[in-house]
MIBASE-15282 format. One record per residue (C-alpha): x, y, z; residue in three letters. Coordinates in steps of 0.001 Angstrom, whole numbers, plus 500000, padded with zeros to 6 digits. Layout:
BEGIN
GUKOL      px      py      pz  sese
GUKOL       X       Y       Z   ala
...
END
This chain:
BEGIN
GUKOL      px      py      pz  sese
GUKOL  500529  499276  499886   met
GUKOL  501420  503286  498777   thr
GUKOL  501131  506302  501580   thr
GUKOL  500798  509327  499164   glu
GUKOL  501117  512851  501439   his
GUKOL  499821  515606  499430   phe
GUKOL  502961  518553  499171   asn
GUKOL  501636  521724  497230   pro
GUKOL  503967  523720  495469   val
GUKOL  504538  527215  497617   pro
GUKOL  503157  530711  495175   leu
GUKOL  504407  533675  496136   asp
GUKOL  502161  535871  495070   thr
GUKOL  504318  539481  495247   lys
GUKOL  506936  537962  493163   ala
GUKOL  504849  536139  490774   glu
GUKOL  503278  539850  490268   leu
GUKOL  506165  541431  489655   gly
GUKOL  506477  539242  487292   arg
GUKOL  503752  539631  485453   ala
GUKOL  504268  543221  485529   met
GUKOL  506892  543303  483310   gln
GUKOL  504438  541502  480639   arg
GUKOL  503354  544386  478108   ala
GUKOL  500637  545612  478502   gly
GUKOL  499880  543914  482217   phe
GUKOL  500350  547066  484084   lys
GUKOL  497770  548454  482431   ala
GUKOL  495248  545792  482492   ala
GUKOL  495586  545965  486175   trp
GUKOL  494922  549655  486915   asp
GUKOL  492615  549385  484564   gly
GUKOL  490538  547606  487517   leu
GUKOL  492066  549668  490030   glu
GUKOL  488373  551027  490877   glu
GUKOL  486699  547010  490446   glu
GUKOL  488736  546052  492819   tyr
GUKOL  488878  548697  495132   ala
GUKOL  484375  548930  495703   ala
GUKOL  484356  544939  495316   leu
GUKOL  487037  544525  498696   asn
GUKOL  484846  547261  499760   ala
GUKOL  481236  545071  499575   leu
GUKOL  483927  542202  501125   leu
GUKOL  485584  543849  503957   glu
GUKOL  481904  545057  505192   ala
GUKOL  480137  541922  504869   arg
GUKOL  483313  540652  507518   lys
GUKOL  483281  542999  509147   gln
GUKOL  478881  542903  510022   ala
GUKOL  480115  538672  510559   gly
GUKOL  477729  538340  508033   leu
GUKOL  477205  535110  505364   thr
GUKOL  476217  536279  501655   gln
GUKOL  473100  533715  503138   glu
GUKOL  472241  536019  506259   glu
GUKOL  473129  539705  504074   val
GUKOL  470873  538343  501654   ala
GUKOL  467600  537344  504135   ala
GUKOL  468621  541331  505265   arg
GUKOL  468119  542528  501718   met
GUKOL  465132  540486  501220   gly
GUKOL  467046  538919  498209   thr
GUKOL  468366  535019  497718   thr
GUKOL  472245  534186  498311   lys
GUKOL  472746  533648  494769   ser
GUKOL  471500  537572  494137   ala
GUKOL  474597  538226  496706   val
GUKOL  476664  535908  495224   ser
GUKOL  476487  538192  491294   arg
GUKOL  476051  540974  493106   leu
GUKOL  479903  540508  494816   glu
GUKOL  481008  539299  491574   ala
GUKOL  479487  541391  488744   ser
GUKOL  482333  544663  490183   leu
GUKOL  484731  542032  488862   arg
GUKOL  483299  542667  485219   thr
GUKOL  481669  544748  482971   asp
GUKOL  478815  542842  482331   lys
GUKOL  476207  543409  485050   his
GUKOL  476628  547598  487490   ser
GUKOL  474643  547272  490520   pro
GUKOL  472510  549894  490914   ser
GUKOL  472947  552856  493996   phe
GUKOL  469900  551333  495679   ala
GUKOL  471484  548275  495352   thr
GUKOL  474495  549132  496949   leu
GUKOL  472874  550954  499826   arg
GUKOL  471141  547795  500544   lys
GUKOL  473824  545955  500735   tyr
GUKOL  475314  548374  502443   ala
GUKOL  472396  548912  505288   his
GUKOL  472765  545259  505464   ala
GUKOL  475841  545273  506907   cys
GUKOL  475192  548057  509369   gly
GUKOL  476601  550668  506967   lys
GUKOL  476634  553862  505629   arg
GUKOL  476766  553706  501407   leu
GUKOL  479800  556663  501094   ile
GUKOL  480725  557326  497223   ile
GUKOL  483506  559560  497053   lys
GUKOL  484853  561607  493854   met
GUKOL  489105  561548  494479   val
END
């Protein structure tokens, strides 16, 4: 009988990102996503600070877990942009206020 052990390959994300930044066009594409990822991070951080699951946020918003999942995923793509009202409901479900700033 052979006993195999899972031995993952370590990943140095900072080093990988540094290498990727050297590729033509990567930095421009990365920088172009900054606003989307900042918005996504704000949503996920609000939910984390509130200690809520997607199911709990959905219940507070009066929607489904899959709708909350789609909302969180929508900020990583330009297929769908959530409305101000939806973002406000999400913020309130997490015990937060929605404030939008232009800088």
